[in-house]
PADREN-640136 format. One record per residue (C-alpha): x, y, z; residue number from 1. Coordinates in steps of 0.5 Angstrom, whole numbers. Layout:
REM residues N
<u: X, v: Y, w: Z, seq: NUM>
...
//
This chain:
REM residues 514
<u: 215, v: -126, w: 87, seq: 1>
<u: 215, v: -129, w: 95, seq: 2>
<u: 219, v: -123, w: 97, seq: 3>
<u: 214, v: -118, w: 93, seq: 4>
<u: 209, v: -121, w: 97, seq: 5>
<u: 212, v: -121, w: 104, seq: 6>
<u: 214, v: -113, w: 103, seq: 7>
<u: 207, v: -112, w: 101, seq: 8>
<u: 204, v: -115, w: 107, seq: 9>
<u: 208, v: -111, w: 111, seq: 10>
<u: 206, v: -104, w: 107, seq: 11>
<u: 199, v: -106, w: 108, seq: 12>
<u: 199, v: -106, w: 116, seq: 13>
<u: 201, v: -113, w: 118, seq: 14>
<u: 199, v: -116, w: 125, seq: 15>
<u: 203, v: -117, w: 131, seq: 16>
<u: 206, v: -124, w: 132, seq: 17>
<u: 202, v: -125, w: 138, seq: 18>
<u: 196, v: -123, w: 135, seq: 19>
<u: 197, v: -127, w: 129, seq: 20>
<u: 197, v: -133, w: 133, seq: 21>
<u: 189, v: -132, w: 134, seq: 22>
<u: 188, v: -130, w: 127, seq: 23>
<u: 184, v: -134, w: 122, seq: 24>
<u: 188, v: -137, w: 116, seq: 25>
<u: 184, v: -135, w: 110, seq: 26>
<u: 186, v: -138, w: 103, seq: 27>
<u: 183, v: -135, w: 97, seq: 28>
<u: 184, v: -139, w: 90, seq: 29>
<u: 182, v: -134, w: 84, seq: 30>
<u: 183, v: -140, w: 79, seq: 31>
<u: 178, v: -144, w: 82, seq: 32>
<u: 171, v: -142, w: 81, seq: 33>
<u: 165, v: -144, w: 86, seq: 34>
<u: 159, v: -141, w: 82, seq: 35>
<u: 156, v: -134, w: 82, seq: 36>
<u: 155, v: -129, w: 88, seq: 37>
<u: 148, v: -128, w: 90, seq: 38>
<u: 147, v: -120, w: 91, seq: 39>
<u: 142, v: -120, w: 96, seq: 40>
<u: 142, v: -113, w: 97, seq: 41>
<u: 134, v: -112, w: 97, seq: 42>
<u: 130, v: -107, w: 102, seq: 43>
<u: 123, v: -106, w: 105, seq: 44>
<u: 121, v: -99, w: 104, seq: 45>
<u: 123, v: -94, w: 98, seq: 46>
<u: 127, v: -88, w: 97, seq: 47>
<u: 121, v: -83, w: 96, seq: 48>
<u: 119, v: -81, w: 103, seq: 49>
<u: 113, v: -84, w: 106, seq: 50>
<u: 111, v: -79, w: 110, seq: 51>
<u: 112, v: -71, w: 111, seq: 52>
<u: 119, v: -69, w: 114, seq: 53>
<u: 123, v: -75, w: 111, seq: 54>
<u: 128, v: -74, w: 106, seq: 55>
<u: 128, v: -77, w: 99, seq: 56>
<u: 134, v: -82, w: 98, seq: 57>
<u: 134, v: -84, w: 91, seq: 58>
<u: 142, v: -82, w: 90, seq: 59>
<u: 143, v: -86, w: 97, seq: 60>
<u: 140, v: -92, w: 95, seq: 61>
<u: 144, v: -92, w: 88, seq: 62>
<u: 150, v: -91, w: 92, seq: 63>
<u: 148, v: -97, w: 97, seq: 64>
<u: 148, v: -102, w: 92, seq: 65>
<u: 140, v: -103, w: 93, seq: 66>
<u: 138, v: -108, w: 88, seq: 67>
<u: 131, v: -109, w: 90, seq: 68>
<u: 125, v: -105, w: 94, seq: 69>
<u: 119, v: -109, w: 97, seq: 70>
<u: 113, v: -104, w: 97, seq: 71>
<u: 111, v: -105, w: 104, seq: 72>
<u: 109, v: -101, w: 109, seq: 73>
<u: 109, v: -95, w: 105, seq: 74>
<u: 103, v: -93, w: 109, seq: 75>
<u: 98, v: -91, w: 104, seq: 76>
<u: 102, v: -91, w: 97, seq: 77>
<u: 103, v: -98, w: 93, seq: 78>
<u: 97, v: -101, w: 98, seq: 79>
<u: 91, v: -103, w: 94, seq: 80>
<u: 85, v: -101, w: 99, seq: 81>
<u: 89, v: -99, w: 106, seq: 82>
<u: 85, v: -95, w: 111, seq: 83>
<u: 88, v: -92, w: 117, seq: 84>
<u: 85, v: -90, w: 124, seq: 85>
<u: 90, v: -85, w: 128, seq: 86>
<u: 87, v: -88, w: 135, seq: 87>
<u: 89, v: -95, w: 133, seq: 88>
<u: 93, v: -98, w: 138, seq: 89>
<u: 97, v: -102, w: 134, seq: 90>
<u: 99, v: -96, w: 130, seq: 91>
<u: 100, v: -92, w: 136, seq: 92>
<u: 105, v: -97, w: 138, seq: 93>
<u: 109, v: -96, w: 132, seq: 94>
<u: 108, v: -89, w: 132, seq: 95>
<u: 108, v: -86, w: 139, seq: 96>
<u: 108, v: -79, w: 137, seq: 97>
<u: 101, v: -77, w: 136, seq: 98>
<u: 102, v: -71, w: 131, seq: 99>
<u: 107, v: -75, w: 127, seq: 100>
<u: 101, v: -81, w: 127, seq: 101>
<u: 96, v: -76, w: 125, seq: 102>
<u: 100, v: -74, w: 119, seq: 103>
<u: 101, v: -81, w: 117, seq: 104>
<u: 94, v: -83, w: 117, seq: 105>
<u: 92, v: -77, w: 113, seq: 106>
<u: 97, v: -78, w: 108, seq: 107>
<u: 96, v: -86, w: 108, seq: 108>
<u: 88, v: -85, w: 107, seq: 109>
<u: 89, v: -81, w: 101, seq: 110>
<u: 95, v: -85, w: 98, seq: 111>
<u: 92, v: -92, w: 97, seq: 112>
<u: 90, v: -94, w: 90, seq: 113>
<u: 83, v: -96, w: 90, seq: 114>
<u: 79, v: -92, w: 95, seq: 115>
<u: 72, v: -93, w: 93, seq: 116>
<u: 69, v: -101, w: 92, seq: 117>
<u: 63, v: -98, w: 89, seq: 118>
<u: 67, v: -96, w: 83, seq: 119>
<u: 68, v: -100, w: 76, seq: 120>
<u: 75, v: -103, w: 76, seq: 121>
<u: 75, v: -103, w: 69, seq: 122>
<u: 75, v: -95, w: 69, seq: 123>
<u: 82, v: -91, w: 70, seq: 124>
<u: 78, v: -86, w: 74, seq: 125>
<u: 76, v: -91, w: 79, seq: 126>
<u: 84, v: -91, w: 81, seq: 127>
<u: 88, v: -86, w: 85, seq: 128>
<u: 95, v: -88, w: 82, seq: 129>
<u: 99, v: -81, w: 84, seq: 130>
<u: 102, v: -83, w: 90, seq: 131>
<u: 104, v: -90, w: 88, seq: 132>
<u: 107, v: -87, w: 81, seq: 133>
<u: 111, v: -83, w: 85, seq: 134>
<u: 114, v: -88, w: 90, seq: 135>
<u: 115, v: -93, w: 84, seq: 136>
<u: 118, v: -88, w: 80, seq: 137>
<u: 123, v: -86, w: 85, seq: 138>
<u: 125, v: -94, w: 86, seq: 139>
<u: 126, v: -94, w: 78, seq: 140>
<u: 130, v: -88, w: 79, seq: 141>
<u: 135, v: -91, w: 84, seq: 142>
<u: 136, v: -97, w: 79, seq: 143>
<u: 133, v: -102, w: 84, seq: 144>
<u: 128, v: -107, w: 82, seq: 145>
<u: 121, v: -106, w: 84, seq: 146>
<u: 118, v: -112, w: 88, seq: 147>
<u: 111, v: -111, w: 89, seq: 148>
<u: 107, v: -113, w: 95, seq: 149>
<u: 100, v: -113, w: 94, seq: 150>
<u: 96, v: -112, w: 100, seq: 151>
<u: 96, v: -107, w: 106, seq: 152>
<u: 101, v: -103, w: 110, seq: 153>
<u: 102, v: -104, w: 118, seq: 154>
<u: 96, v: -102, w: 122, seq: 155>
<u: 91, v: -101, w: 116, seq: 156>
<u: 84, v: -105, w: 117, seq: 157>
<u: 85, v: -112, w: 117, seq: 158>
<u: 78, v: -114, w: 114, seq: 159>
<u: 78, v: -118, w: 108, seq: 160>
<u: 76, v: -114, w: 101, seq: 161>
<u: 68, v: -114, w: 100, seq: 162>
<u: 69, v: -117, w: 93, seq: 163>
<u: 74, v: -122, w: 92, seq: 164>
<u: 73, v: -122, w: 84, seq: 165>
<u: 73, v: -114, w: 84, seq: 166>
<u: 80, v: -114, w: 88, seq: 167>
<u: 83, v: -119, w: 83, seq: 168>
<u: 81, v: -114, w: 78, seq: 169>
<u: 84, v: -108, w: 81, seq: 170>
<u: 90, v: -112, w: 82, seq: 171>
<u: 91, v: -114, w: 75, seq: 172>
<u: 89, v: -107, w: 73, seq: 173>
<u: 95, v: -104, w: 77, seq: 174>
<u: 100, v: -109, w: 74, seq: 175>
<u: 97, v: -106, w: 67, seq: 176>
<u: 98, v: -99, w: 69, seq: 177>
<u: 106, v: -100, w: 71, seq: 178>
<u: 108, v: -105, w: 66, seq: 179>
<u: 103, v: -104, w: 60, seq: 180>
<u: 102, v: -97, w: 60, seq: 181>
<u: 94, v: -98, w: 62, seq: 182>
<u: 91, v: -91, w: 64, seq: 183>
<u: 97, v: -87, w: 62, seq: 184>
<u: 102, v: -91, w: 66, seq: 185>
<u: 109, v: -94, w: 65, seq: 186>
<u: 113, v: -100, w: 63, seq: 187>
<u: 117, v: -101, w: 69, seq: 188>
<u: 118, v: -109, w: 68, seq: 189>
<u: 115, v: -111, w: 75, seq: 190>
<u: 117, v: -118, w: 75, seq: 191>
<u: 115, v: -120, w: 83, seq: 192>
<u: 108, v: -119, w: 85, seq: 193>
<u: 107, v: -122, w: 93, seq: 194>
<u: 101, v: -123, w: 96, seq: 195>
<u: 100, v: -120, w: 103, seq: 196>
<u: 104, v: -119, w: 109, seq: 197>
<u: 104, v: -124, w: 115, seq: 198>
<u: 97, v: -127, w: 114, seq: 199>
<u: 98, v: -130, w: 121, seq: 200>
<u: 96, v: -123, w: 124, seq: 201>
<u: 95, v: -118, w: 118, seq: 202>
<u: 89, v: -122, w: 115, seq: 203>
<u: 82, v: -121, w: 119, seq: 204>
<u: 78, v: -127, w: 116, seq: 205>
<u: 79, v: -135, w: 116, seq: 206>
<u: 85, v: -138, w: 112, seq: 207>
<u: 80, v: -141, w: 107, seq: 208>
<u: 78, v: -134, w: 105, seq: 209>
<u: 85, v: -132, w: 104, seq: 210>
<u: 87, v: -138, w: 100, seq: 211>
<u: 81, v: -136, w: 95, seq: 212>
<u: 83, v: -129, w: 95, seq: 213>
<u: 90, v: -131, w: 93, seq: 214>
<u: 88, v: -136, w: 88, seq: 215>
<u: 83, v: -130, w: 84, seq: 216>
<u: 89, v: -125, w: 85, seq: 217>
<u: 94, v: -130, w: 82, seq: 218>
<u: 90, v: -132, w: 76, seq: 219>
<u: 88, v: -125, w: 75, seq: 220>
<u: 96, v: -123, w: 75, seq: 221>
<u: 97, v: -129, w: 70, seq: 222>
<u: 92, v: -127, w: 65, seq: 223>
<u: 95, v: -120, w: 65, seq: 224>
<u: 102, v: -123, w: 63, seq: 225>
<u: 104, v: -130, w: 64, seq: 226>
<u: 111, v: -129, w: 65, seq: 227>
<u: 110, v: -125, w: 72, seq: 228>
<u: 113, v: -128, w: 78, seq: 229>
<u: 107, v: -129, w: 83, seq: 230>
<u: 107, v: -131, w: 90, seq: 231>
<u: 107, v: -130, w: 98, seq: 232>
<u: 104, v: -130, w: 103, seq: 233>
<u: 110, v: -127, w: 107, seq: 234>
<u: 109, v: -131, w: 113, seq: 235>
<u: 112, v: -128, w: 120, seq: 236>
<u: 113, v: -135, w: 123, seq: 237>
<u: 116, v: -140, w: 118, seq: 238>
<u: 119, v: -145, w: 123, seq: 239>
<u: 112, v: -147, w: 126, seq: 240>
<u: 108, v: -152, w: 122, seq: 241>
<u: 101, v: -148, w: 121, seq: 242>
<u: 96, v: -146, w: 116, seq: 243>
<u: 99, v: -141, w: 112, seq: 244>
<u: 105, v: -145, w: 111, seq: 245>
<u: 103, v: -152, w: 110, seq: 246>
<u: 96, v: -151, w: 109, seq: 247>
<u: 97, v: -145, w: 104, seq: 248>
<u: 102, v: -150, w: 100, seq: 249>
<u: 97, v: -155, w: 100, seq: 250>
<u: 91, v: -151, w: 97, seq: 251>
<u: 96, v: -148, w: 91, seq: 252>
<u: 98, v: -155, w: 89, seq: 253>
<u: 91, v: -158, w: 90, seq: 254>
<u: 87, v: -153, w: 86, seq: 255>
<u: 93, v: -152, w: 81, seq: 256>
<u: 94, v: -145, w: 83, seq: 257>
<u: 100, v: -141, w: 80, seq: 258>
<u: 106, v: -140, w: 86, seq: 259>
<u: 112, v: -138, w: 83, seq: 260>
<u: 115, v: -136, w: 90, seq: 261>
<u: 114, v: -137, w: 97, seq: 262>
<u: 116, v: -132, w: 102, seq: 263>
<u: 117, v: -132, w: 109, seq: 264>
<u: 120, v: -127, w: 115, seq: 265>
<u: 125, v: -128, w: 120, seq: 266>
<u: 128, v: -124, w: 126, seq: 267>
<u: 133, v: -126, w: 131, seq: 268>
<u: 131, v: -123, w: 137, seq: 269>
<u: 132, v: -129, w: 141, seq: 270>
<u: 139, v: -131, w: 139, seq: 271>
<u: 142, v: -125, w: 135, seq: 272>
<u: 145, v: -131, w: 131, seq: 273>
<u: 147, v: -130, w: 123, seq: 274>
<u: 146, v: -137, w: 122, seq: 275>
<u: 139, v: -138, w: 123, seq: 276>
<u: 136, v: -135, w: 117, seq: 277>
<u: 140, v: -140, w: 113, seq: 278>
<u: 138, v: -146, w: 117, seq: 279>
<u: 131, v: -144, w: 116, seq: 280>
<u: 132, v: -143, w: 109, seq: 281>
<u: 134, v: -150, w: 109, seq: 282>
<u: 128, v: -152, w: 112, seq: 283>
<u: 123, v: -148, w: 108, seq: 284>
<u: 126, v: -151, w: 101, seq: 285>
<u: 125, v: -158, w: 104, seq: 286>
<u: 118, v: -156, w: 106, seq: 287>
<u: 116, v: -152, w: 99, seq: 288>
<u: 119, v: -158, w: 95, seq: 289>
<u: 115, v: -163, w: 99, seq: 290>
<u: 109, v: -160, w: 98, seq: 291>
<u: 110, v: -160, w: 90, seq: 292>
<u: 113, v: -153, w: 88, seq: 293>
<u: 121, v: -155, w: 87, seq: 294>
<u: 121, v: -150, w: 82, seq: 295>
<u: 118, v: -144, w: 86, seq: 296>
<u: 123, v: -139, w: 89, seq: 297>
<u: 124, v: -138, w: 96, seq: 298>
<u: 124, v: -131, w: 98, seq: 299>
<u: 126, v: -128, w: 105, seq: 300>
<u: 122, v: -122, w: 104, seq: 301>
<u: 124, v: -119, w: 111, seq: 302>
<u: 130, v: -120, w: 116, seq: 303>
<u: 134, v: -116, w: 121, seq: 304>
<u: 137, v: -118, w: 128, seq: 305>
<u: 131, v: -115, w: 131, seq: 306>
<u: 124, v: -113, w: 129, seq: 307>
<u: 124, v: -108, w: 135, seq: 308>
<u: 122, v: -101, w: 132, seq: 309>
<u: 122, v: -98, w: 139, seq: 310>
<u: 126, v: -92, w: 141, seq: 311>
<u: 131, v: -97, w: 146, seq: 312>
<u: 133, v: -101, w: 140, seq: 313>
<u: 135, v: -96, w: 135, seq: 314>
<u: 142, v: -95, w: 137, seq: 315>
<u: 143, v: -103, w: 137, seq: 316>
<u: 140, v: -103, w: 130, seq: 317>
<u: 144, v: -98, w: 127, seq: 318>
<u: 151, v: -100, w: 130, seq: 319>
<u: 157, v: -104, w: 128, seq: 320>
<u: 154, v: -110, w: 131, seq: 321>
<u: 148, v: -110, w: 127, seq: 322>
<u: 152, v: -108, w: 121, seq: 323>
<u: 157, v: -114, w: 122, seq: 324>
<u: 150, v: -119, w: 123, seq: 325>
<u: 148, v: -117, w: 116, seq: 326>
<u: 154, v: -118, w: 113, seq: 327>
<u: 155, v: -125, w: 116, seq: 328>
<u: 148, v: -127, w: 115, seq: 329>
<u: 148, v: -125, w: 107, seq: 330>
<u: 155, v: -129, w: 106, seq: 331>
<u: 152, v: -135, w: 110, seq: 332>
<u: 146, v: -134, w: 105, seq: 333>
<u: 150, v: -135, w: 99, seq: 334>
<u: 150, v: -143, w: 101, seq: 335>
<u: 143, v: -143, w: 103, seq: 336>
<u: 137, v: -145, w: 99, seq: 337>
<u: 134, v: -138, w: 98, seq: 338>
<u: 133, v: -134, w: 92, seq: 339>
<u: 132, v: -127, w: 95, seq: 340>
<u: 133, v: -123, w: 101, seq: 341>
<u: 130, v: -116, w: 103, seq: 342>
<u: 132, v: -113, w: 109, seq: 343>
<u: 127, v: -109, w: 114, seq: 344>
<u: 128, v: -103, w: 112, seq: 345>
<u: 131, v: -98, w: 108, seq: 346>
<u: 129, v: -91, w: 108, seq: 347>
<u: 129, v: -86, w: 114, seq: 348>
<u: 123, v: -88, w: 118, seq: 349>
<u: 123, v: -93, w: 124, seq: 350>
<u: 129, v: -99, w: 123, seq: 351>
<u: 131, v: -95, w: 117, seq: 352>
<u: 138, v: -95, w: 114, seq: 353>
<u: 139, v: -87, w: 114, seq: 354>
<u: 138, v: -81, w: 118, seq: 355>
<u: 134, v: -75, w: 117, seq: 356>
<u: 140, v: -72, w: 114, seq: 357>
<u: 141, v: -78, w: 109, seq: 358>
<u: 147, v: -80, w: 113, seq: 359>
<u: 148, v: -88, w: 113, seq: 360>
<u: 148, v: -92, w: 119, seq: 361>
<u: 153, v: -98, w: 120, seq: 362>
<u: 148, v: -103, w: 117, seq: 363>
<u: 148, v: -99, w: 110, seq: 364>
<u: 155, v: -100, w: 109, seq: 365>
<u: 155, v: -107, w: 110, seq: 366>
<u: 149, v: -108, w: 105, seq: 367>
<u: 154, v: -103, w: 100, seq: 368>
<u: 160, v: -108, w: 101, seq: 369>
<u: 156, v: -114, w: 99, seq: 370>
<u: 153, v: -110, w: 93, seq: 371>
<u: 160, v: -108, w: 91, seq: 372>
<u: 161, v: -116, w: 90, seq: 373>
<u: 157, v: -115, w: 83, seq: 374>
<u: 163, v: -112, w: 80, seq: 375>
<u: 166, v: -119, w: 81, seq: 376>
<u: 160, v: -124, w: 80, seq: 377>
<u: 164, v: -130, w: 79, seq: 378>
<u: 165, v: -133, w: 86, seq: 379>
<u: 172, v: -136, w: 87, seq: 380>
<u: 174, v: -142, w: 92, seq: 381>
<u: 175, v: -139, w: 99, seq: 382>
<u: 177, v: -143, w: 106, seq: 383>
<u: 177, v: -140, w: 113, seq: 384>
<u: 170, v: -138, w: 114, seq: 385>
<u: 166, v: -141, w: 119, seq: 386>
<u: 159, v: -142, w: 121, seq: 387>
<u: 160, v: -138, w: 128, seq: 388>
<u: 160, v: -131, w: 125, seq: 389>
<u: 167, v: -131, w: 121, seq: 390>
<u: 165, v: -131, w: 114, seq: 391>
<u: 169, v: -130, w: 108, seq: 392>
<u: 166, v: -129, w: 101, seq: 393>
<u: 171, v: -128, w: 94, seq: 394>
<u: 169, v: -126, w: 87, seq: 395>
<u: 173, v: -125, w: 80, seq: 396>
<u: 170, v: -120, w: 75, seq: 397>
<u: 169, v: -123, w: 68, seq: 398>
<u: 175, v: -120, w: 65, seq: 399>
<u: 179, v: -123, w: 70, seq: 400>
<u: 182, v: -116, w: 72, seq: 401>
<u: 179, v: -115, w: 79, seq: 402>
<u: 179, v: -120, w: 85, seq: 403>
<u: 175, v: -118, w: 91, seq: 404>
<u: 175, v: -121, w: 98, seq: 405>
<u: 169, v: -119, w: 103, seq: 406>
<u: 171, v: -121, w: 111, seq: 407>
<u: 166, v: -120, w: 116, seq: 408>
<u: 167, v: -122, w: 123, seq: 409>
<u: 161, v: -122, w: 128, seq: 410>
<u: 160, v: -124, w: 135, seq: 411>
<u: 153, v: -125, w: 139, seq: 412>
<u: 154, v: -119, w: 144, seq: 413>
<u: 157, v: -122, w: 151, seq: 414>
<u: 151, v: -123, w: 156, seq: 415>
<u: 146, v: -122, w: 150, seq: 416>
<u: 139, v: -123, w: 153, seq: 417>
<u: 133, v: -124, w: 148, seq: 418>
<u: 129, v: -118, w: 146, seq: 419>
<u: 122, v: -119, w: 148, seq: 420>
<u: 117, v: -114, w: 145, seq: 421>
<u: 110, v: -113, w: 148, seq: 422>
<u: 105, v: -111, w: 143, seq: 423>
<u: 98, v: -108, w: 145, seq: 424>
<u: 93, v: -113, w: 146, seq: 425>
<u: 89, v: -111, w: 140, seq: 426>
<u: 95, v: -113, w: 136, seq: 427>
<u: 93, v: -120, w: 136, seq: 428>
<u: 85, v: -119, w: 135, seq: 429>
<u: 83, v: -124, w: 129, seq: 430>
<u: 90, v: -127, w: 128, seq: 431>
<u: 91, v: -134, w: 126, seq: 432>
<u: 97, v: -136, w: 130, seq: 433>
<u: 100, v: -143, w: 130, seq: 434>
<u: 100, v: -147, w: 135, seq: 435>
<u: 107, v: -145, w: 139, seq: 436>
<u: 107, v: -151, w: 143, seq: 437>
<u: 110, v: -154, w: 136, seq: 438>
<u: 116, v: -149, w: 136, seq: 439>
<u: 121, v: -152, w: 132, seq: 440>
<u: 126, v: -146, w: 131, seq: 441>
<u: 133, v: -148, w: 131, seq: 442>
<u: 136, v: -148, w: 138, seq: 443>
<u: 140, v: -143, w: 141, seq: 444>
<u: 148, v: -145, w: 140, seq: 445>
<u: 153, v: -144, w: 145, seq: 446>
<u: 158, v: -141, w: 141, seq: 447>
<u: 166, v: -141, w: 143, seq: 448>
<u: 169, v: -136, w: 139, seq: 449>
<u: 177, v: -137, w: 137, seq: 450>
<u: 182, v: -135, w: 132, seq: 451>
<u: 178, v: -129, w: 130, seq: 452>
<u: 182, v: -123, w: 132, seq: 453>
<u: 184, v: -122, w: 125, seq: 454>
<u: 186, v: -125, w: 119, seq: 455>
<u: 192, v: -128, w: 115, seq: 456>
<u: 190, v: -128, w: 108, seq: 457>
<u: 193, v: -132, w: 102, seq: 458>
<u: 190, v: -130, w: 95, seq: 459>
<u: 193, v: -135, w: 90, seq: 460>
<u: 193, v: -136, w: 82, seq: 461>
<u: 191, v: -129, w: 81, seq: 462>
<u: 188, v: -128, w: 74, seq: 463>
<u: 194, v: -123, w: 71, seq: 464>
<u: 200, v: -128, w: 72, seq: 465>
<u: 206, v: -124, w: 73, seq: 466>
<u: 203, v: -117, w: 72, seq: 467>
<u: 203, v: -111, w: 77, seq: 468>
<u: 196, v: -110, w: 81, seq: 469>
<u: 194, v: -105, w: 86, seq: 470>
<u: 191, v: -107, w: 93, seq: 471>
<u: 185, v: -103, w: 97, seq: 472>
<u: 182, v: -104, w: 103, seq: 473>
<u: 175, v: -101, w: 106, seq: 474>
<u: 174, v: -102, w: 113, seq: 475>
<u: 168, v: -102, w: 117, seq: 476>
<u: 168, v: -102, w: 125, seq: 477>
<u: 165, v: -98, w: 131, seq: 478>
<u: 169, v: -92, w: 128, seq: 479>
<u: 170, v: -93, w: 121, seq: 480>
<u: 165, v: -93, w: 115, seq: 481>
<u: 168, v: -97, w: 110, seq: 482>
<u: 174, v: -93, w: 110, seq: 483>
<u: 180, v: -93, w: 105, seq: 484>
<u: 186, v: -96, w: 109, seq: 485>
<u: 193, v: -95, w: 107, seq: 486>
<u: 194, v: -98, w: 100, seq: 487>
<u: 199, v: -101, w: 96, seq: 488>
<u: 202, v: -104, w: 90, seq: 489>
<u: 204, v: -112, w: 88, seq: 490>
<u: 206, v: -116, w: 83, seq: 491>
<u: 205, v: -123, w: 81, seq: 492>
<u: 200, v: -129, w: 82, seq: 493>
<u: 200, v: -129, w: 90, seq: 494>
<u: 199, v: -124, w: 95, seq: 495>
<u: 199, v: -125, w: 103, seq: 496>
<u: 196, v: -120, w: 108, seq: 497>
<u: 195, v: -120, w: 115, seq: 498>
<u: 191, v: -115, w: 119, seq: 499>
<u: 187, v: -115, w: 126, seq: 500>
<u: 180, v: -115, w: 125, seq: 501>
<u: 176, v: -116, w: 131, seq: 502>
<u: 169, v: -117, w: 132, seq: 503>
<u: 165, v: -113, w: 130, seq: 504>
<u: 168, v: -111, w: 124, seq: 505>
<u: 168, v: -112, w: 116, seq: 506>
<u: 173, v: -111, w: 111, seq: 507>
<u: 173, v: -111, w: 103, seq: 508>
<u: 179, v: -112, w: 100, seq: 509>
<u: 180, v: -110, w: 92, seq: 510>
<u: 185, v: -113, w: 88, seq: 511>
<u: 186, v: -110, w: 81, seq: 512>
<u: 191, v: -111, w: 75, seq: 513>
<u: 194, v: -105, w: 73, seq: 514>
//
């Protein structure tokens, strides 16, 4: 058996002795369970095109293993009452091309669900469900779960709804349309209903009104179906004490308002560090618990290495560095107190995972690789990873015939400089921003990378004993897109593989009993 393992290592591609000394020793024990793998492959933005000229990506979402879609920034469809202005400075910042911006505005203003507040929310004729029906149907067709964001898209008007009771009734009837067949509707089993998005900047009234509207909306949804998961508020700045963090939780506790999950966002423009989401998740879990909601889920409903949607950042967001950042982040979140993670964003628009010809960018392959771990959902013990960018995740299938190991190697780029976005002055009009002098964001780390030029992997206690098995490796680098590497056969309960894998790089190793 030892000879077979040694031969297999050579066949797979080996690694030069000098490089091996700088590689990471990784040991996977397939006989030692470590819980269940969290398949955190959600995205914002769905497979249906949100504007003219974008492709339909139902098949691509399925192939990428996207398992949840947050219905945010559809620019009209899925919004309750959004209204858009082509001259809005915030929208012009997002979409500098005036022709495209006017297309978005025209479609957006015809796409929101309840356009006329004089209408009766009990009357199906008051609703414009068509555009949202198409958006939701595409998510369902892709095999992903719908995570419904209640509110408005980027750059829609910020004013509070004119009638809070009517708004809550409208949202209730939207749920009934998609879950209970109301108004010639559907039975899509949408569980998650998230209230609003980043209220610090996208709520135009005082926080007390926001809390009151959440209460009415949450109670209305629960009256339609008590089993729904209702939560929010998708805060933009989770690392600072603020009214939409502690204040929102306190209000819900004191008024006994349903809160099944608390949602928050993070982008690592100032550090490019994949450990930061896990560190914030730990803090958020403690805050949620301490404020009376230990049973509430913690949902990271937006993340990326950068929030910068402008042209100069596109190459960075689409490249192998960001792919390794995403994969490493998702592996670190396995041990963090977070229940869902939803990448921003998935489609072919700004910051999306695909180009106009439906070709995936590099981060799409990272999400696809993590999604493949659904085939081996029992997490098994793995050592050799660290919290500095070299991450390891291993799993075993329920029938014991497949073992998979995902290795992601990421480094903060040399001489990385924090990215600073400068929004138009109108962006913060009416905002309720926290006191940034109380900033408690995890400080940037001085990381010294070592022994991370490759891996020296030992997999022991393979579940098939002495039976033969196959080994396949899929690699993502600057020049490879989960490309299949030379494969090999093995026999026995142990395997050793050594290969170079410099950052940024990712490898999915699949062992299957013959």
